[in-house]
MDAnalysis code that builds the backbone (N, CA, C; Angstrom):
import MDAnalysis as mda
import numpy as np

u = mda.Universe.empty(345, n_residues=115, atom_resindex=np.repeat(np.arange(115), 3), trajectory=True)
u.add_TopologyAttr("name", ["N", "CA", "C"] * 115)
u.add_TopologyAttr("resid", np.arange(1, 116))
u.add_TopologyAttr("resname", ["MET", "ARG", "SER", "ARG", "ILE", "ALA", "ALA", "LEU", "SER", "LEU", "ALA", "ALA", "ALA", "LEU", "ALA", "ILE", "THR", "PRO", "ALA", "MET", "LEU", "PHE", "ALA", "ASP", "GLU", "PRO", "LYS", "SER", "LEU", "GLU", "GLU", "LEU", "VAL", "VAL", "ALA", "MET", "ALA", "ASP", "THR", "PRO", "ALA", "ASP", "HIS", "ALA", "ALA", "VAL", "ALA", "SER", "HIS", "PHE", "ARG", "ALA", "ARG", "ALA", "GLU", "GLU", "ALA", "ARG", "HIS", "ALA", "ALA", "LYS", "ARG", "HIS", "LYS", "SER", "MET", "ALA", "ARG", "ALA", "TYR", "SER", "GLY", "GLY", "LYS", "LEU", "ASN", "THR", "ARG", "VAL", "GLN", "MET", "SER", "GLY", "HIS", "CYS", "ASP", "ARG", "LEU", "VAL", "THR", "GLU", "TYR", "GLU", "ALA", "MET", "ALA", "VAL", "GLU", "TYR", "ASP", "ASP", "LEU", "ALA", "LYS", "LEU", "HIS", "ASP", "GLN", "LEU", "ALA", "HIS", "PRO", "LYS", "PRO"])
u.atoms.positions = np.array([
    [45.117, 1.825, 21.419],
    [44.736, 2.692, 20.488],
    [43.286, 2.158, 19.630],
    [43.565, 0.993, 19.233],
    [42.139, 0.373, 18.464],
    [41.028, 0.161, 19.384],
    [41.263, -0.340, 20.764],
    [40.029, -0.092, 21.601],
    [39.614, 1.127, 21.888],
    [40.254, 2.283, 21.783],
    [39.585, 3.514, 21.859],
    [39.072, 3.887, 20.695],
    [39.451, 3.629, 19.450],
    [38.494, 4.031, 18.063],
    [37.395, 3.011, 18.203],
    [37.396, 1.840, 18.653],
    [36.268, 0.830, 18.554],
    [35.176, 1.502, 19.640],
    [35.682, 2.041, 20.725],
    [34.618, 2.458, 21.894],
    [34.400, 3.798, 21.279],
    [34.733, 4.662, 20.778],
    [34.409, 5.607, 20.249],
    [33.490, 5.556, 19.085],
    [33.666, 4.631, 18.401],
    [32.591, 4.244, 17.075],
    [31.209, 3.667, 17.704],
    [31.571, 2.830, 18.689],
    [30.391, 2.064, 19.481],
    [29.376, 3.223, 20.084],
    [30.392, 4.096, 20.769],
    [29.603, 5.560, 21.332],
    [28.847, 6.311, 20.350],
    [29.382, 6.395, 19.103],
    [28.644, 7.262, 18.178],
    [27.381, 6.728, 17.679],
    [27.484, 5.410, 17.433],
    [26.485, 4.629, 17.073],
    [25.230, 4.378, 17.956],
    [25.875, 4.280, 19.069],
    [24.776, 4.330, 20.483],
    [23.806, 5.902, 20.307],
    [24.638, 6.779, 20.164],
    [24.085, 8.081, 20.366],
    [23.332, 8.342, 19.178],
    [23.701, 7.903, 17.847],
    [22.901, 8.230, 16.662],
    [21.403, 7.240, 16.673],
    [21.535, 6.098, 17.154],
    [20.490, 5.194, 16.917],
    [19.292, 5.709, 17.514],
    [19.290, 6.233, 18.805],
    [17.896, 6.816, 19.212],
    [16.994, 7.650, 18.450],
    [17.927, 8.726, 17.984],
    [17.471, 9.608, 17.020],
    [17.040, 8.946, 15.718],
    [17.453, 7.959, 15.296],
    [17.040, 7.294, 14.083],
    [15.643, 6.443, 14.460],
    [15.548, 6.043, 15.666],
    [14.369, 5.185, 15.991],
    [13.005, 5.999, 16.092],
    [13.525, 7.407, 16.518],
    [12.378, 8.052, 17.163],
    [12.128, 9.273, 15.942],
    [12.734, 9.095, 14.826],
    [12.526, 10.273, 13.537],
    [11.197, 9.730, 12.956],
    [10.596, 10.850, 12.311],
    [9.350, 10.487, 11.517],
    [9.571, 9.631, 10.387],
    [8.818, 8.985, 10.091],
    [8.888, 7.976, 9.069],
    [8.715, 8.595, 7.655],
    [9.875, 8.574, 6.924],
    [9.537, 9.359, 5.421],
    [8.281, 8.768, 4.851],
    [7.498, 9.889, 4.343],
    [6.337, 9.681, 3.740],
    [6.456, 8.921, 2.306],
    [5.657, 8.257, 1.776],
    [5.751, 7.653, 0.235],
    [5.611, 8.496, -0.549],
    [6.150, 8.124, -1.897],
    [5.910, 8.926, -2.808],
    [4.344, 9.417, -3.140],
    [3.534, 8.526, -3.089],
    [2.322, 8.567, -3.215],
    [1.438, 9.558, -2.405],
    [1.930, 9.421, -1.139],
    [1.519, 10.462, 0.038],
    [2.014, 11.975, -0.280],
    [3.139, 11.872, -0.893],
    [3.809, 13.368, -1.362],
    [2.923, 14.030, -2.361],
    [2.768, 13.158, -3.192],
    [2.005, 13.612, -4.902],
    [0.784, 13.885, -4.191],
    [-0.154, 13.248, -3.134],
    [-1.475, 13.715, -2.983],
    [-1.470, 15.079, -2.358],
    [-0.415, 15.031, -1.223],
    [-0.318, 16.271, -0.346],
    [-0.006, 17.641, -1.391],
    [0.912, 17.342, -2.586],
    [1.156, 18.351, -3.191],
    [0.277, 18.621, -4.416],
    [-0.891, 17.894, -4.637],
    [-1.672, 18.055, -5.648],
    [-2.389, 19.545, -5.395],
    [-2.392, 20.242, -6.545],
    [-2.958, 21.478, -6.165],
    [-3.720, 22.145, -7.207],
    [-3.351, 21.700, -8.611],
    [-4.017, 22.317, -9.589],
    [-4.954, 21.147, -10.160],
    [-6.046, 21.473, -11.068],
    [-6.998, 20.527, -11.394],
    [-6.063, 19.672, -12.320],
    [-5.344, 19.718, -12.953],
    [-4.260, 18.973, -13.593],
    [-3.645, 17.847, -12.706],
    [-3.033, 18.521, -11.546],
    [-2.604, 17.616, -10.416],
    [-3.566, 16.536, -9.916],
    [-4.599, 16.955, -9.577],
    [-5.946, 15.990, -9.071],
    [-6.362, 15.092, -10.120],
    [-6.191, 15.499, -11.363],
    [-6.831, 14.671, -12.593],
    [-5.610, 13.519, -12.560],
    [-4.317, 13.848, -12.677],
    [-3.530, 12.781, -12.546],
    [-3.392, 11.799, -11.204],
    [-3.738, 12.361, -10.277],
    [-4.110, 11.842, -8.695],
    [-5.147, 10.548, -9.114],
    [-6.258, 11.325, -9.570],
    [-7.472, 10.297, -9.780],
    [-7.079, 9.222, -10.805],
    [-6.303, 9.391, -11.600],
    [-5.889, 8.391, -12.699],
    [-4.993, 7.145, -12.180],
    [-4.247, 7.751, -11.219],
    [-3.349, 6.698, -10.140],
    [-4.282, 5.764, -9.422],
    [-5.028, 6.429, -8.895],
    [-5.867, 5.869, -8.117],
    [-7.092, 4.768, -8.893],
    [-7.472, 5.265, -9.943],
    [-8.165, 4.233, -10.886],
    [-7.481, 3.187, -10.992],
    [-6.166, 3.375, -11.513],
    [-5.078, 2.305, -11.766],
    [-4.903, 1.310, -10.715],
    [-4.843, 1.826, -9.498],
    [-4.685, 1.103, -8.184],
    [-5.961, 0.109, -8.097],
    [-7.006, 0.946, -8.293],
    [-8.360, 0.040, -8.152],
    [-8.445, -0.975, -9.206],
    [-7.819, -0.859, -10.209],
    [-7.834, -1.933, -11.295],
    [-6.897, -3.026, -10.781],
    [-5.811, -2.815, -10.325],
    [-4.922, -3.678, -9.915],
    [-5.347, -4.653, -8.776],
    [-6.108, -4.004, -7.929],
    [-6.976, -4.610, -6.712],
    [-7.772, -5.458, -7.253],
    [-8.644, -5.018, -8.114],
    [-9.678, -5.933, -8.842],
    [-8.901, -7.160, -9.566],
    [-7.696, -7.011, -10.187],
    [-7.158, -8.032, -10.887],
    [-6.404, -9.104, -9.935],
    [-6.081, -8.338, -8.577],
    [-5.439, -9.524, -7.700],
    [-6.875, -10.044, -7.058],
    [-8.098, -9.441, -6.829],
    [-8.991, -10.382, -6.146],
    [-9.367, -11.408, -7.286],
    [-9.566, -11.162, -8.748],
    [-9.901, -12.275, -9.347],
    [-8.843, -13.268, -9.604],
    [-7.468, -12.877, -9.429],
    [-6.343, -13.981, -9.151],
    [-6.671, -14.735, -8.139],
    [-6.993, -14.501, -6.907],
    [-7.197, -15.135, -5.723],
    [-8.482, -15.858, -5.710],
    [-9.546, -15.446, -6.499],
    [-10.499, -16.078, -6.670],
    [-10.132, -17.334, -7.441],
    [-9.466, -17.252, -8.765],
    [-8.983, -18.475, -9.362],
    [-8.152, -19.442, -8.705],
    [-7.175, -18.759, -7.627],
    [-6.292, -19.807, -6.942],
    [-7.437, -20.671, -5.953],
    [-8.392, -20.029, -5.228],
    [-9.057, -20.700, -4.562],
    [-9.933, -21.839, -5.135],
    [-10.296, -21.628, -6.393],
    [-11.039, -22.800, -7.148],
    [-9.757, -23.869, -7.483],
    [-8.523, -23.223, -7.580],
    [-7.636, -24.423, -7.868],
    [-7.286, -25.413, -6.604],
    [-7.851, -24.820, -5.499],
    [-7.397, -25.742, -4.210],
    [-8.382, -26.434, -3.976],
    [-9.579, -26.564, -4.758],
    [-10.780, -27.407, -4.647],
    [-10.697, -28.878, -4.724],
    [-9.510, -29.212, -5.091],
    [-9.435, -30.772, -5.457],
    [-8.175, -31.367, -4.666],
    [-7.875, -30.278, -3.487],
    [-6.694, -31.227, -2.670],
    [-7.280, -31.736, -1.510],
    [-6.422, -32.077, -0.768],
    [-6.658, -32.436, 0.728],
    [-7.871, -31.445, 1.291],
    [-8.588, -32.010, 1.947],
    [-9.695, -31.385, 2.950],
    [-8.947, -30.174, 3.680],
    [-8.019, -30.580, 4.650],
    [-7.322, -29.633, 5.329],
    [-6.550, -28.719, 4.438],
    [-6.013, -28.928, 3.765],
    [-5.328, -27.868, 2.622],
    [-6.372, -27.037, 1.980],
    [-7.447, -27.724, 1.459],
    [-8.502, -27.024, 0.494],
    [-8.942, -26.208, 1.335],
    [-9.300, -26.326, 2.868],
    [-10.255, -25.355, 3.780],
    [-9.118, -24.344, 4.023],
    [-8.062, -24.610, 4.418],
    [-7.114, -23.349, 4.748],
    [-6.773, -22.432, 3.575],
    [-6.444, -23.338, 2.491],
    [-5.959, -22.296, 1.481],
    [-7.063, -21.725, 0.666],
    [-8.242, -22.232, 0.621],
    [-9.451, -21.360, -0.032],
    [-9.854, -20.312, 0.927],
    [-9.897, -20.756, 2.411],
    [-10.251, -19.618, 3.324],
    [-9.252, -18.350, 3.000],
    [-7.870, -18.701, 3.009],
    [-7.288, -17.661, 2.917],
    [-7.442, -16.851, 1.549],
    [-7.561, -17.436, 0.554],
    [-7.829, -16.860, -0.780],
    [-9.135, -15.979, -0.625],
    [-10.123, -16.680, -0.012],
    [-11.294, -15.949, 0.199],
    [-11.382, -14.696, 0.879],
    [-10.257, -14.556, 1.911],
    [-10.274, -13.274, 2.773],
    [-9.244, -12.276, 1.854],
    [-8.574, -12.835, 1.045],
    [-7.721, -11.878, 0.607],
    [-8.894, -11.132, -0.715],
    [-9.543, -12.015, -1.485],
    [-10.425, -11.460, -2.272],
    [-11.459, -10.548, -1.594],
    [-12.084, -10.632, -0.460],
    [-12.756, -9.640, 0.249],
    [-11.683, -8.393, 0.569],
    [-10.724, -8.553, 0.966],
    [-9.765, -7.346, 1.174],
    [-9.396, -6.527, -0.187],
    [-8.988, -7.329, -1.020],
    [-8.710, -6.731, -2.378],
    [-9.952, -5.898, -2.985],
    [-11.101, -6.536, -2.781],
    [-12.430, -5.905, -3.670],
    [-12.652, -4.664, -2.718],
    [-12.542, -4.697, -1.381],
    [-12.608, -3.382, -0.387],
    [-11.580, -2.322, -0.932],
    [-10.539, -2.901, -1.162],
    [-9.475, -1.908, -1.432],
    [-9.632, -1.141, -2.949],
    [-10.345, -2.052, -3.973],
    [-10.867, -1.473, -5.011],
    [-11.641, -0.241, -4.987],
    [-12.731, -0.391, -3.896],
    [-13.782, 0.467, -3.652],
    [-13.200, 1.878, -3.234],
    [-12.365, 1.270, -2.178],
    [-11.535, 2.665, -1.444],
    [-10.832, 3.350, -2.604],
    [-10.230, 2.960, -3.580],
    [-9.477, 3.431, -4.804],
    [-10.298, 4.274, -5.588],
    [-11.665, 3.406, -5.665],
    [-12.326, 4.235, -6.849],
    [-13.020, 5.577, -6.130],
    [-13.180, 5.228, -4.742],
    [-13.669, 6.698, -4.291],
    [-12.683, 7.580, -4.100],
    [-11.417, 7.387, -3.924],
    [-10.443, 8.208, -3.911],
    [-10.598, 8.988, -5.030],
    [-10.462, 8.287, -6.275],
    [-10.274, 8.565, -7.780],
    [-11.482, 9.631, -8.044],
    [-12.780, 9.334, -7.452],
    [-13.870, 9.951, -7.537],
    [-13.647, 11.550, -6.971],
    [-12.797, 11.349, -5.631],
    [-12.840, 12.703, -4.980],
    [-11.765, 13.618, -5.622],
    [-10.936, 12.936, -6.274],
    [-9.865, 13.543, -6.920],
    [-10.262, 14.052, -8.532],
    [-11.195, 13.288, -9.006],
    [-11.998, 13.897, -10.190],
    [-12.929, 15.181, -9.829],
    [-13.637, 15.180, -8.440],
    [-14.348, 16.316, -8.176],
    [-13.427, 17.423, -8.032],
    [-12.282, 17.130, -7.276],
    [-11.236, 18.281, -7.276],
    [-10.706, 18.977, -8.491],
    [-10.349, 17.966, -9.472],
    [-9.928, 18.478, -10.698],
    [-10.934, 19.313, -11.725],
    [-12.165, 18.783, -11.326],
    [-13.329, 19.627, -12.117],
    [-14.199, 20.252, -11.188],
    [-13.930, 21.336, -10.152],
    [-14.800, 21.872, -9.337],
    [-16.055, 22.512, -10.068],
    [-17.203, 22.282, -9.401],
    [-18.379, 23.059, -10.005],
    [-18.565, 24.439, -9.389],
    [-18.764, 25.580, -10.176],
    [-18.603, 26.864, -9.709],
    [-19.636, 27.240, -8.719],
])
């Protein structure tokens, strides 16, 4: 009896697993909010959110610039690897900030359409 229950449980799990693997990934809250933004107030709120994300990215870039400087006194191999790592992240975070600023501008325009 136990082996039948175990076999049925295994069969049920195997039947459900492929459906879960191929199901659409759920959208993030951010994606849903952007997709649902309809009114000028909605777009103003989304613009504010993206301005905050841009500021977070700028702060992360600044933090990594500081970390890169902190590694300047270590062993050459570590210094090169870690400062290179930090420099790459600075570039990425600065690019993210620009993208978030652009998104904020877009939603500002949607919040205040020109007649």
